[in-house]
Each structure stands twice: as structure tokens, then as C-alpha cells.
N, C-alpha and C positions, 0 to 999 in steps of 0.2 A: 441650596440643599436644606432639607428639613432637619431640625434639631431632634435628637433622639430623646424620647420621653421615658421617664422611669415611673413605675407604679409601686405603690405600697403593697405589702403582702396581704393586708386586710382587703384592699380593693380587688386584688387578684382572686382571693378566696370568695368574695361576694359574687364576682362575675362567674367564677367556675361553678358555684352552687346554683346560680340561676340557670346555667347550661345543664347541669345534672337534673334539676327539677323539670325542665322542659316546658315551663309555662310560656316562654317566648322562643321564637326561632333564633337560630344563630345570627342570621342577618339582622334581626331586630336588635338583639343585644349588641352586635357589632356597631350598628348605627347609633344606638343610645350612648354607648360607652366610648365611641370613637376609637375603637381598637380593631385591628384587622382580624379577620376570621381565622387565619393561620395561627395567630398568637392565642386566640381564644381556645383553639383546639389543644395547643400545648398546655395551657393552664388547666383545662379540663382533664387531660390525661395525667398531669402531675397530681391533681387532686384525687383522681380515681386510684392511681397507682400507690399513693402514699396515705390513703385514708386509714389503713390499719394502724398507723403509728399514733393516731389520735387516741386510741383506746389502750395503748400500752401503758403499763404502770411506770411510775417515776422510779428512776434508778437511785435509791437512797444510798446505796453503797458508793456510788460515784460522788455524791455530795459529801459523805463523811470522809472519803479519801481526799477530796479537795480541801476540806477543813483541816485534816491532819497535815497535809503538805503546807498549807498556809501557816499553821502553828509552828511547824519545823523551820520554815523560812524566817518567821518572826523571831524565834529563839536564836537563830544564827545571827540575825542583824543586831539583836540586843547584845550578844556576845562580842561582836565586832565593835560596837559602840563602847562597850565597857573597856575593851583593850585599848582603843584609841584614847579614851579619856585618861586612862592610867599612863599611857605614853606621853600625853600632853603635860600632865602633872610632873612626871619625871623630868621632861625636858625643861619645864619652867624652873624647877629646882636647880638643875645643872646650869642653866643660863644665869641664874642669880648668883651661883657660886663663882662662875668665871668672870662675871661682870663686876663683882665686889672687889 
């Protein structure tokens, strides 16, 4: 049985663009890239259907939201670390009192 191959997204995009340009036939591209024509059709359709997303603006609100979430998590972790270090110091003192 033949091992399943995986292709990078850059390779898929390159092949799909060749198909859209129409400089070569699908059979030529299939032979050159060693990919079945059915798979080539799927890649081409994916490119054509999702081409509009290339020109959409970046969602800066989402980036700033992620930064705020990260800062909040970082603050919580620092708080936890502070509490734990205080507990450790307290337990060290109590341990020394009972051991003496």
C-alpha cells in the first residue's frame, strides 16, 4: 500500500495558481507535480472560494484582545507566585520554631 504524502500549503498554493493561470493543462501539472487531478481540482476550488480572504484587513481588535488576555493571565500567575512565596516563608518560620 502506498504511503500517504503530505504537501505544504505553499506547494498547494503554487500548484493552484498554476491551474488558475491556465498556462499548462491539468494533466501536465498533474504529471509534473505527481499529484492526482482530483486533488488538483480540490486545491483550485479552495483557492478560488477563499481568495477574498487575502484582501481582508487584519483584525487588530482581536490582537489587542489577545494581548489583554495574556496580560491578565500573567498578572494572575504573579499573584499566585507571590502567595506561594509568602506561604513558604511562613512555613519555614513555623518549622524553625517547632524544631528548636
